[in-house]
N, C-alpha and C positions, 0 to 999 in steps of 0.2 A: 558793893555787892556782897551779899550774905554767902555762906557755903551752899545753902539751899538754892540761891540764885545761880551759882557757877554750875551745880549739878543739873538744874533746870536748862541752862543754856546748853550744856553739852547734849542732853537728852534731846533737845529741839533741833540740833544741827541737821540742816538739809542733807549734807554729806559727812558721814562720821569718818574723816579721814585725818591724816597727820596735820594738814595744814588747818583744817577747821578746829581741831582740838588746841592746836598751838596758839591760834589767834584768841580763842576764848579764854585760855588760861593767862596768856601774856597780857590781855587786856582787863582782866579780873583785878578787882580791888581787895579781894579776900586777903586778910592778914592775920596777926597774932590773936586779936579779939574773937574771930571767927573760928580759929583752929585751937584755941587755948586748951580746950577739952581733951585733946589729943597730943598736946605738947608735953612731953615728960622726959626729963633728963635723968630720973632715977631708974635707970635699967641696969641689969647685971653687967659685970665687967667682962663677962664671956661674950656679950653681944657687942659686936664691933661698932654697932650705932643703935639708935632706938628705932622701932619699926611698928607702925600701927595702922589698921584699917580704918579709914574714915566712912567709905561708902562702897558697897558691893553692889554695883549695877548689872551684874550678870555678865554682859560683854565687855564692861570696863570697871576698873577699881580705883578709888582715890585713896591714897596712903599718905601718911605723914612719916618722915623720917627726922630723928634728932640727933644732932652732932656735937658732942664735947670736944674739947680741944685735944688734938691727937688721934681722934677717931678717924679710921679709914675702913671702907668696904674693902672686901677682897676684890680681885679681877673677876668680872663675871659679865655673862649676857642675861636676857630676860625671858628665857624658856619660851613658852607658847605665846608670849605677847607679839602681835603684829607691829605695834609701834607704841610710842608714848611720849610723855613731856614731862619735864621737872622743873619747878620754879623754886629758886633758892632765896632765902630770907637771911643771908648772911653771906660773906666772901668764902667761896668754897674752892677747893682744888679738884680740878677734873682732869683725868688722863683718859686718852682713847688709844685703843691697841687694834692690831690687825694681824692676821695670819698671812704672811708672805713666804712663799716657797716652803711651806709647812713649819715655819718658825713664827712665834709670837713676838712682834716688835711694838715698841711704844711710838705712836704716831706723834704724841706731844702731851706736854701738861701745862695747864693753864689756870689763871685764878679767874673764877667767874664771879662778877660782883653781885652784891644783893640786889634782888628784883629782876634779875635775869631769868629768862625761860630757855630751856634747852629742848632740842628735839632728840628723841631716842628713836633713831631708825631701826629697821628691822633686824640688821645684822651687827648692831653696836655691841662692841665689848669694851667695858670701861670699868673705872674706879672713881669714887668720889671720896672726899675726906675733908677734914677741918684743919687746916695748917696754922690757924690763928689762936687767939688766947681767950676767946669768948664762945659761948654756946650759939648754935644757930639751928634752924629747922628747915626743911625743904618738903614741898608738896608734889607728889608723884601721881600721875595718872597713866595706866597701862591699859591697853586696848587689844581684844581679839573678838571680832564680831561673829565667830563661830564657836566660841568657847561659852561655857556656862559655869564661871567661877574657877578659882585658881589659875589665873591668867598667867602669871609668872612662874607657874609650876614646871619643873623640869630645867630650871636654870643651871647653867653650867658655871662652876667656880674653877678658875685656873689657879691651882694650888701648887706652888712650886717647893713649899715646905714639906708636902708629903709626896710630891712627885706624881700627882694624879689629878685627872680632871674630874671634879665631883658633880654629880647630878643632885639637885636639891629643890625642895618645895618652899623653903622659907628664905630667911635673910641670908645675904651674901657676907657671912661672917668668917673671919679667920678661926682656925682650930676648932671646927665644928665637931661635936661628939659624933661617933658612930650611928647613933639612933636618929641623927637628923640627915644622914646621907643615904640618899635612895640607891645610888650605884657609883661606881668608880669606872672610868674609861682612860685610855692611854692620853697622856698629856703631851701636847705639842712642845718641842724645844723652844726656849725663849732666848732672845738675844742677851747680851751681857748685862745691860743696865736694867732690863725689864725684870730679870731674874734676881739681880741683886736687890733691886727696890722691894720686891715681893718679898723676899726673905727677910728683910729688915722689918718691914711691917708685921709679918707674922712673929718674929722674934719680940718685937714691941709689944704685941698682944699678949704673947706667952708670959712676959715679964709682969705685965699688969694683972694677969690672972694668977701670978705666983705659981706657975708651972715651972719650977726651976730646971729640971731635966730636960724639958722640951725646949725651954729657952736657950739652954747651952747646946743642945743638939742642932738647933736652927742656925744659932750663931756660928758653929763650926762648919756649916754649908756656906755660909755668905763668902763669896768670893773677894779677894782683895780689890781694893780700888785702883784700877788701872788708868781709867779715863774718867773725865769729868762727867757727872751726870746731866742730862738734858736740862737746860735752863727753863725754868718757868716763865712763860711770856706775861 
């Protein structure tokens, strides 16, 4: 199936719901040759991963994300998106989070094998990354049947390095410049391991960006290891 074939199958769904989109994407044979035009690992170090729009269908978007070794998104949701699906073309680390009693906790971290399709439920708070030593890319489809473009606009980034929840319209990147932040909101407290991991990822990105003072500041906020981090399943 070509990319055009996948888009056509989505547009022709009898019911444009999570189950239908998931089935269409999981069955799709779209791969590197079909998406090569948008697969680009030469993105700025300030971007936590590569991000390109492939198709804007008005009420749904098709995007390609590229991941170099060590790349991780910030913890985020998907703004105005009603739902979505993600298909990974490499072994990805995926973490899901939930706010329980006004505290953000990590539900789990898993390695998602290449070729797997994931559901993006309406209230999903998550993080993706590349824990391996090879590049890979992922195919993302986000849907809002009442929207007209910018479906993931107003996404929330849970930024413990800045102690703020950031509203953004673009990528879920660490250390976004102020020009990319729409607004700041109070940040829920996080449990120990969630906050520690987020600060470590922010510090890693600051180091890659050669932000020496910011790297040092974030490292000073990282709490000492008191318990073992959750095992990756």
